[in-house]
N, C-alpha and C positions, 0 to 999 in steps of 0.2 A: 503495501498498500505507501502510497505517497503520503511524504511527511512535511506540515505547510515548517518553512526556519526562515524566522528569521534575518533580513537579508546581513543587519548591523552583527547578527550571532555568529555571521559569519567571517566579516570584517567587522571588528569591534571600533575600532580605531576611524573607521572609513565611510562612515553612511551611503551609500546608494542609492539614488535615485533624483529628480529631477530637483533642482535648489539644495543638492544632498540630504534629501528626504531619505528616512529609512525607507524601507516597507518588505513583509510580509509573503516568500517565494515557495509557492507549490515546489518540494523536491521532487520526481520520482524512484521508488526505492532501491533502483538497482542505479542510481547515479550517489545516492548516499552515501556511499564509501568510498568511491573517489572524491567525494570533498571535504568529509569530516577531519579528517588527515590534513587540508591544508589549513581548515583554521584555527588549529593548534596552534602554529605558527606562531613565530612573536615575532611579528612585523606590519603593515597599519594597512598594508596591498594583501587581494586574499590572491588574483592570479602574479605571477611574480616572471621575471626575464628569467633564461637560461643564465648558464656560465658564458664571460665574455673574456674578451682581453683587461677591459675595465674591471670590472666583476667576475674573478672568476671562481667566487663559489656561487655565483647568481645570486637569486633571490631578493632583485632589485625592483623599481615600479618596471612596468613595461610605459615606455615613450607611443604614447595615440598614433603618432606622425609615423614612425616606424614598423608598428605595427600595421597600421591601414599599407604599407609601402611593400609589406612582407607577405601580405597579404594576396594584395594585387597580379606581386610578383608569381603568385604560387596561382592565382587562375589563371591568370596569362598563361605560365608552361603547360595548363591543361585546355589550352585554348575555347581559355571562353571568354567571354566577352567581358569587360573590365572597366570603371570609370562609371560616374553620373550620367555622362551625356551617351547615349544608345543605349538605354538602360542595361548598363552594365553589372557587375556586382562590385561591391564596398563592402565595408566591414557594417558599415549604418544600413546596409541594403539584407541583412541577414533578420536586421529590428524587423524591417519590414516585410520580411518573409514569416519571421514568425505571427505576428500578428494578423496576416491575408492568412496562412494554415490555420490557425487557430478559429478567424472568423467561419472560414470556409466550412469550416468542423466541426460549425452548430457552438462554437464556446462564444455567449454574451460579448457583447464588443465593452462593457461595462468590465467584465471580467477581467476583461484582456486589457486593456487600457490601465489597470488597477497592478496588473502583473508590471505591465511599462510603467509606473509609477505617473501614471499622468494626472495631472488635476485640475487640469485648465478649465471643463469640463461648466459651462454658466449654467447649465439646468438647476431647476429644483432639485429632480429627482441624485440628482448625484450628489448632491449636498445630503439627499437621504440614505441613501443606496450606502448600505456596510454588506458585504464579502466575509461571511466566518471561516473559520479558517476549516472546518468540515466541509463547508460548499469547496472552495479556494482545491481542497484538492479533491472532493469531488469532480469537476472541472477539468483539471490537470491530468486524471488519469484518462477523461476521455480523448485527449488529442494522441492521435495514434501516431506520434513519429516514435522513429525507429524500434517499432515493437512486435514487426510480424504481420501487424494485422491491418486491410483494408482500409480505407478512411469510411466507408458503409457500414464496415461493422465493428467500428469502434464505440465502445460504452456499452455494446449490445450484451447482453451476458449471455444467449443464446446459443454463439460463434465460438 
């Protein structure tokens, strides 16, 4: 079963989210064993760069520009389109994919917005909407990424 984890619990000194707001993220059960040991390291960053000339031990912050450059280099090597022009891939396009994939598979937009840390909805409904940990877990279990089941069968107990 998925577990809802407060992002700040995984990275206690550097809260995530829009305007550095903490938020809860539902974590799939198979991902948790990979992330949990990382949260016990004593440093302010959850994901860190590997060893290099300047930092032989690694475990230092990842430069976002270099991360994007490395990602673009990898995508180009796979002969896939890159960059914002021409609908290519960028690190940010992964966020767009996640949102689109979730909503296209029946996860309510408000739930996805909550996961992504969006707080800009001016409607009164947004003021009153609360997503419980249990509901968040339930919705995350319905997202069919990497589970081997088709999107049409996701969350269907009969399959």
